[in-house]
N, C-alpha and C positions, 0 to 999 in steps of 0.2 A: 504494500500500500504506500502510495507517495503522498507527501504532505507539502503544502505550499512553503516556500522558503521563508526564513525568519524575516528577511527584508520585506517581503510582501506583507507579512503580518504587521510589521512596524508601520509600513506605508498606509495600510488599511486603518490602523489605529490613529495615525496622524490625520488622515482625511476625516475620520469620524469626529475627531476633536475640532477640526476646522468647521465642520458642519454645525456642531453645537455652538461654537463661538459666533459664527455669522448668523445662525438662527436666532440667537439671543439679542442680536443688535436691533436697535429700534430706529426707525426713520424719524429723525427729529422734526421733520416737516409735519408729521401727524400729531405732534403734541404742542404745537404753537397755534396762536389765534390770528385770524384775519391777515393771511399772507397775501402778498401781491399789492398792486396799486388799486386805488378806488377813487372815483369821481366824487369829491367831497361836496360838490354842488348838489348832488342828489340828497344829501342830508337835510338841506334847507327845505326840501319839498315834503319832508315827513311831518305829518300833522298828528299830534297826540290827541286822541279823543278824550273829552272830559267824561269821567265816569258818571253814570246815572244811578239813582237809587232804585233798588229792586226789593221785592218781597223777601223778607228774611234778613235784610240788612239791619245792623245795629248802629244807631247814630248818636254821637255826642253833640248835644245842642246846648250852648251856653249863651245866656241873654245878658246884655249889659245896657245900662242907661244912666241918665244923670241922677237918678234917685235909687241908691242901692237898696233902701228898705222896700220900695215898690217892686224892685227887680227880683228880690229874693223868692217871691212866690213862684216865679217861673223856673227857678232852679232847684225846687224842692225834689225829693225822691219821687220817682214816677211809679204809680201803682195802677194795675188794671188797664183795661182798654188796650190801646195800641202801645202803651208804654211798657217798660220793663222795670226792673227794679232795683234800683237802688242806690245811687250814689248822690249824696247831697253836695251841691256845688254852690259856694257862696257867691252871690252877685256882687258886682262892683260898679262904680261909676266910671264914666268915660275918662274922668280926670285921674282915676287910679289905675289906668291901663298899664302904667309902667310897672305896677306890682303884679302883673299877670303871671310872670314866671314863678314867683314864690307861691302862688296859689294853684299852679297847674298840677301840683302833685296830688291835689284832692279831686281832680277830675278823673273820669273813667279812663282806663288805659288797657292795653292788651287787646284781646279780640274775642273773649268769651262772653256769653250772655250774663254771667255772674259779675262782669266788670261794670255793669250799669249801662245807661243809655236808653235810647228809644228804639224798641223793636218794631220794624215795619211788619204789620200783620199780613195774613193771607189775602186781605182785600187791598193791600197797598197803602194802609192808613197808619198814622200815629195819632196820639191824643195828648194835647198839652193843656195845662191848667189855663183857665179863663177862655182860651181860644176854642177848645173842643177838638173834634176830629178833623184831621187834615189829610188829604190824599197826596201822597208823596211819591208813589210809584212812577218811575220813568222821568222824574225831575232830576236836574243836576243840582249840585250843592248851591251854586249861585242862584238858581231859580227858586229853590226852597228858602234860601236866605232872604230874597226879595219878598217872597210871600209872607214869611213870618214877620219881617220888619213892618210890612204894611198892616198886618193885624195888630202888632204890638203898639203901634202909634195911638191906638184907642186907649191904651192903659199907661203908657210910659212916655217920658220926654226924651227925645233923641235916642231911640232904641237901636241897637245893632246886635247881630247874632254871629257867632262862630259855629261852624258845623264841620265835623269830620267823621269818617267811617271808623268803627271799632272792630269790624270783623274781616278786614282785608288780610288775606293770608294766601300762601301757596305751599306746595309740597315738593320736596326734592327727594328723588329715589334713585337707586342704582349706584353707579361708580362715582360717588362724590364722597369727600372725606367726612362730612357731617350730614348724613341724610336726616330728614325730618320735616316737620311742619313749621313754617316761619311766618311771623306777622310782618306785613309790609311796612317798612319804615315811613313810607309816603304813599300817595295815591298812584304813583307811577314807578314801577320797578322793571328794569330791563333784564335780559337774561344774564348778562355779565354781572350785574349787581346781585342777582339771585345766586349765581355760582360763588360769588364772594362770600355771601352769607353762609353758604353750604361748605365753605372751606376749599373751593375749587374741585376740579375733577381729580380722581386718583390717577396713578400711573397707567392703569388699565382702562380708563374711560375713553370711549370713542368721541372725538370732538367733531367728527364729520357727519353725525347722524343723531342729533339730540331730538328727542320726542317731547312734544308739548301736548297734553290732553286738556281740552277746554270744553266746558259745557255752556251752551248758549241757547236760551229759550227752551230748555229741556232736552236739547239735542247735543250729543257728544261730537266734538270735532278733534281732528288729529293734524298736527303740523310737525314737519321735520326740518331741522336746520343744520347747516354745515358751518361750524364756528371757525373753520380755517379760511373761510372766504369773507372778504370785506362786505360783500353784498348781504350778509346775514342781517345787518341792521335795517334792511328794507323789508324784511319778512313781517307779515302781520302778527306773527307769534313772538317776535323778538321782545316786544313790550308785554310783559305778563299782565294778566287780568286776575281778579280775585278768584280763588279756588282752582287756579291752574295747577296741573301736576306735571312736573318736569322729570323725565326719566332718561338716565344716561346709560347707554348700553355698554357692556364689556367688549373690549377688543379681542382679537384672536389670541393674543398672548395670554390673557387671563383664562380663556377657554382651554388653551393647551396646557396651562399650568395646573388647572384643576382636573384635567382628564387623566384618571388613574391608569387607563389602558396604555396611554403613551408612556407613562413612567414605567409600567411593567415591561413594555417592549424595549425600552432603552436598557433596562436592567438585564433582560434576557440576552440582547445583542452583546452587551459588554461582557457578560459571563461566557458566552460562546467564544468570543474573540480571545478572552483570557485563557480558556481551556485549550484552544487551538495553538496559541503561542507556547503554552507550557508543554504540550505534546510534541511540537516541533523541536523545542529545546532538548527534551529527553531523548528523542530518537536520533538526533544529530550527534549525540555524545558517543 
């Protein structure tokens, strides 16, 4: 019986080593963002839509006027009807607006119903003291602000209102360093900001096929984006909307690393090569 010469075995082992080395190399172009040139003039054409109020939203509504005592009734804890429950916010005069920062800690925060605010009911309404039921579904914040201030002029001198959403959040799943549910720091959050909150993609995350799942009017939509291309900022899914789900798919390296059959095959091949080399060495003596 003839066996391959030892030189052939060494060459085979050397080639196998090279294959493993080159196979583990990563194309750095696949782990960078927005490669290539981009017409920045296109950015000026992007129009960010003002979010509108929907059923199930939770709103923080704070009323101010020249008379803090008269204003206080509108900032009482809300109970029943279209309201939710619970956070007392002290009213202040317009002359005391400079102290708003110090009082902001008593206002509702976070995004859960337990954090207070006005819950938009299934009919699209909220209910405020003195004013009564107000239909807010499909209104923007500025439209609701104008509506409330018009009503409040019957009770207050120089009233003005601040409104913000308390339930704006999104979800990050897949190959991100910190997956989870995140409250939006503002009313507009783009995908790069969302990835920053999630600790960026992991080494194994695919940057060329990010999936965004969005629900609009009871229908689920899906959008995919390639973060390696500058044109990603023009995608309608680049700016996230409340309750969007962002999923980052694992690349082939992650799949191969978790594939136990591949690891078994490598072990078997290595063992066979070692046995052949040992047998050749013994028979050549």
